[in-house]
N, C-alpha and C positions, 0 to 999 in steps of 0.2 A: 586544344583550347586553357589547358591549365596554363600556358604563356600566353598571358593576355599583350604583353607588350610584342610578343614575335607576332603576334595576330593585328596589333593594332599598325604595329612599321612596316610591316612586311605584307600583309592583305590589303587591311583596309586602307591606310592612306599611303605607303610606300613613296614614291615620287610625284603622284599625282598634287596637282591644285586643286585649291578647295572648292571649286566650282566643278573640277572632275570625279568626285568621289562619290556620284551616285549613278542611278540608270545602273544600281547591281543590288545582288539580292544575297544574302547570307546566310545560310541554312547552317545550325549549330550543332554539335554533337553535345553529350555531359562532360563534367568534369574528368580527367581520369581517375579509374578507380570507384567513380559515384557509382554508376548501371551494376558493378558488379557487387556493391551495396547494399542495392535496391531490390535483386534479383538472385544471382548466385554469380562467383567469379567462374570467371569463362573458361579459364583454363583449370584451376583442381578443383573445381564446381563444390567448392564452400561456401553455402551455403546463405544467403543474404536474407531480406525484409521477407520476399515472397517465398522463396524455398521454406523458411520455417510455418510462416501461414500455412501454406500450403501442406504443411504435416500435421497431422491429425494429432499428433502426441506432443507439440510443442506448444502448448496453449497460450502461453505467455511470452515466449523466446523472442517472436518477431516483435511486440512490444519495446521489450529490450530494447532490439537490435533498431527501432525505427530510430528510439532516444541517441543510440550512439549515433546513428547515421546524420540528424539533428546538429549533435555537436561536429562531425565532420563538415557539413554544410557552412555552419556558420563561422567556421575556422577558414574555411577558403576563403567567407565574405570578409573578415577578419585581414588575410593578407594582403587583397585584393583592393581593397579600399581603403586609403590614409584618411579620407573626411569622415569624420563620427557621424555627421546626419546620413551621406549615403549609405556609410556601413549600417546607420540603425532602417533605412528604409530597404534593404537588400535585406538582411536577417528577419523583416517583417513580411515584405513577401514569399520567404520560405517557409517561415514556421504557420501561417497561414493555409499553404497548402500542404504541410507534413500533419498540421495537425487535423485537418479535413481531410485526410487520408486515414489517419488514427481513428477518428470517430466512427468513417465510415468502414471499414476493419470492423473495427468491436462489434456495430450494427449487424452485418453481415454472418458475425461469427455468431451471434445471437441466435439472430434470424434461421440457422442455418443448424441450430441445436434442436429445432423440432424434425421429425422427419419428412416433413412433407417438402422440406428445403434442402437439397444434398449441395454440397460446397463443392463440387466437382465441376458443376454447369456453371458457375462464375469467376471459376480460376483463371481465365483467359482474358475476362474483364480486369481482375483484380492483377493483372499483373501488365497488362497495359496503362492502367490508371497508373502506379507505380513507376514504370519507367519512363512515363511522361515527365515526371517529379527531377531526375535527372537534366533532362536538356529546359525544362523551363526555368529551372536555378540559372543554365547558363547562359540562356538567350536575354534573360532580364538582367543579369550583372552586366553582360556585356555593352547591350543599350544603353543600361542607365552610367556603365564607364564613360562610354563613347559620345553619352550627351554630355555628359558634365566636364568636357576638353573640346569642347564648341561644334559636334559633327551632329547634325541633324538625324540622328539611328530613333528607331522604329521600334520597338516589338510588338513582335506579330505571334502571339499565342493560337498555334493548333493544336493544340493536347484536349482542347472539349472539357474544360475546367465550367461547372457547370454551364456549360451548352444546354440550350434547350431541344435539341433537335440532332439527329445523326444522320449526316448527309455522306452521299458517296464523296471519295477521296477527290477526284479532278471540280465536283461541285461545290465543297469546302474550301480548296482553296483560291477557284473563280474568287467566293464568296470574301475570303480575307485579303483578298489584293484590289477588290473592286474602290476601296476609299482611300490606297496608297499610291501617294503623287511619288512617282520613282526618278520623276527631274530633281527632287529636292529634300525627298526623304531617302535611310537605308536602311530597306529592312533587315530585322535581325531573328530569323523564324526560328521556332521549336523543330527537332528531326524529327521528334515523334508527331504523329497529325492521328486526332482520333477520328473514324471513318464506317463506313456501313462494313467495309471491306474487311476490317481487322486485319493490320497488317501484322501485327504480330503471329497471325495464324498462319500466314506464308513465308514472311521474313525473320519473324522472333527479331532477334536486336541487330540484326540490317536492314530495320525500317527506316532509316532515316534517308538511305540511298533511295529508296523510292518516292521519298516525299521529295527529295533534289532533283531526281530526275520530272517529278510530274511538276512541279513548279518551275521547270526549265520549261517543257512540253506546254504548259499552259500560258506563260508568258512571251512564249515563242522568241527563247534568248538563242544570241548571236552564239554562245559557244556557252557550254558547262565545263566548271572546274573544282575538283577535288586537292585540297590539302591533303596533303601525311606529312609525317615526321619524317619523311625517306625520298628519294627515288624509285620509280617503278624501274627495275634493271636488270641487268642482263640473268642474274642469278642473286641469291639471297648473300647479302655481304657478306653475314654472320658465318656462310659456309666456307664462304670461295676467299674472301677477305674483299675490304673495301676499296683497298688499291689494286682490284683488280677487275670488279664488277664496274660497269658503265649503262648509265640511263637510256631504256629504250628511246627515246628520241619519237618515231613513227610508231605505228600499228594502227589494226583495223577491230573492229565489235567481235571478229571470230577469234582472235586470237586471247582477247580480253574473258570471251566465254571458257575458252580451254584453260587459261591461267583459274578463273573461277572454279570450275569443275574440280581440278587439285588443291582446291582451297587458300588461293592466293589470289582475293577479290579486287581487282582497281575501279569495280561496281558489282551489283547482283546482276546477274544475266534477266532478269525480270526488267530490272529499273534501267538497265540500257538499252532494252528492247523499245522503250519509248523513245531515248536519245535517237538511234539507228533508224529506226520508223519514219522521225522527223528529219531526219539529217542534219541534227544535232552535235556538231564535236563535241566530244570529251578530252578534257586536258586534264591530266595529271600531276600536281607539282607539288614539291618540297619545300613544305612553311619556309625553314629556316635557309634555303639556298634561294630567292627570291628572283635573282638577275638570272637563274635558270631556267628556258622555255620548257621543260620538265616533257612528257609526253602527250603526242595528240592523239587521241585514239579517233579515227572516223571510218564511214560506213564502207567505203570503198577503196581504201590504200591498199595497195599492194607493194611490195620494195620492187624497186625498177631490177634489181639484183638478187636473183634465188638467194635466201641465205638465213641461217639461225638467229634467232633474235632473242630468245632467253631458255635457258634452262633452269627448269622447275621440278620440283614434286612433291612426293606428299608422301611421310612415314604414319606408322600406326593403322595400315589397311590390311584388313580381312579378306582374304580369297576363301570363298564359300565355293566349294566344286561337288555338284551331283553327277555322279557317273551309272548312269540306266542303259543298259542295253535295248529296253523297249523302246528307248525315246529315237533309235534308228528307223527314220521313216516315217513317225508320229509327229504329224504338226500341231502346235497348241503347247509343247513342253516347255519353250520357254516363257509363257504366257502364266501358265502354271508358276514357275519360279517366281517369278518376277509380284503376282498375285499376294506371295507368302511376304515376299520382302517389301511390298507397299503397304499390307496391313500390321507389318512392325515397324515402319516408316524409314527403313533400310535409305541410308544417300547410296546411293550406287557409282563409283566414280568411272568404272570400265567393266568390261566383261569380254569372255571369248567362249568360242564354239566349236565343237565337231560333229563327228555322226552320233558319240554316245554321252556326252559329256557338255556341262555346263555352267562354265565358271562367274562367279561375279566376285566385284570385287569393292565392297564397302567401307563405310569410313563410320565408324561403332566401335561401339564400347564390346568389351570380352563377355559382358552380361546377357548381351543383347543379340548379340552373337550366340551365344546357345540358346536362347529362346527361337531365334527363328531355325535352327538345324531342327529342333525338337518337331518346329510345325513343320518342315518338310521330309523328316522322315514318316509323318503321316501321311501327306500328301504322297511322296513317292515312297512304299513299304518295302520294295525292292530294290532300290538303288542303294550307291555308297555315296554317304556323305561323308567328306573332311574340309577342317577347314587349317588356314594358315596364318602365320602373319606376315606380312610382307610391307615393302617399300615400292612405288611408283618413282620413277624417274623420266623425263619428258623433255625431248627439246621441238620445241614451238618457233615458227614463224609465220608471217604473211604469205609468202609463196617460199615452199622448201624445195620445190624439184629442180634436186640439183644429183646428178648421176655420179651415184657412187658412195651416198653419203650415208645411208645405211649401214652400208657394208663396213665405211668408216668408225661409225660409233658403235658397229657391234666389237669392231677389231680394239677399238679405246677400250672398253670395258674389258674384252678378254685380256689385255697387257694389263691391266690391274688383277686380274684374275678374280674377276665378278661374274660368276656365272648368272646367267639367265633363264628365269624361269617360262616368262613367257615374253611377246612383244607383240605389238601394234602400230601398224601406219595405215588409215585410209588413204580413197582415191583424192582428198580434197586436198591433200599435201600440206597441212598444216602444222600438224605434229609428228612426233614419233615419239611409243611410251614403250618404256620397258619395265616389269617386272623383277623385281629383284629381291634377296634376302634385306631384310632391314638391316642387321650390322653393317653393312655396304654401302649402304645410303648416302653421306657426307663423301665417301670417297668416290663416287659415281660421279655427284655434283661436280665435284671440282673436278676430275676427270674432263668427261665431259666441254663443264667452260674452257679448258685450257686447249682441246681439241678442237671445237666446235665455234668460237668465238675470240678468243686472244689472240689468236694469230693475223686476226685481221687488223689488229691495231686501230681498234676505234677509242677516240680521244673524247671529243665533249661527248657526243651521244652517238648511236646509231641509228642514223639519218635524221640529223637534228628538225626538229619542228618549224 
């Protein structure tokens, strides 16, 4: 969203005739870095306004950070708008939002100074309210800029700003589009939508994908398109090299789920579920290569020829191993482990079991893993519980029933002297997963891509859409 010209030229207008600009809906995210400043930095964890407000020791640090955010947002406006009148309009819009939120947080902080009111009970609402600022800023600016350029864009604010009632998501979206004429209006919608379900409770910062998905379902879209800064490719170009990876072309929602499990979301699985059930194709396109057809994801696609379509993985995974001889023949042991993981909201990426050992591979921090281990020792006092930091590497495809492919893959890793700590291949034949030492992650990705994908000399895409 930070590159308005690319969005306008490649997404909104492109080669379209003026009468062909409509019958589409755009769901936009915040500008780059804005949500990090509103909440917390996604990668480093550096606190933003929300994190500072939630910290009881930072009485006014959040207010200073909110002022810093205001300067950041108005600087974006200054860079985007050449017309002083349009810039003033954009500044006034976002200043009203920011100062409204500031007043609300001051009142809430004062209210919670009394013992009968607990701040923790309101933090999720605060998080949602702050997140909505970023999307409202981006959507309002985009609509305003397009209107100035002669396109009948319409700002659709789903953030619930000063709404009088809290509706279920589908009902809220239906109401928002009841008065929109798609034949002559181009809706620019906020990625965050306030609703009874509380999108951040389930999706946290992936809420915009759920909004996007439900809009597509409710409007019975012919196709849903996600525009990213890169192609959905056969591997991470930063690891394998841009000259070696190739766009995916075609795949199905099952493969998309496997990617999401490794933290490489084409779309959140729960957001993709609605598209899959409604049989709406999802296309993932590179914003900066509009002429490329991108990756088409459909419900029932299976490659005509069995093949590996993508090599992906995840570093920083912790293996939590519970060894207890009392598990032998004892039903329910796995459920007891899962209950502990659920209590601490651990995201489980994979697991393996044998007669007396259960190992879960979790995406979490060392601090949280230590808490879980203490809880597991209380639950299994006679067990030996150990942890280890590992990496997962996976070969994924819509149909991987290739005779000898597992042996070939294991041999490729052995040729690089990479030890396999564990491996998984389910009967569904859509992925093979290898657990390895974290230090070998990049080398394993490069080797598997070179072995399983590069020899096939794909050019435009792996099965063009």
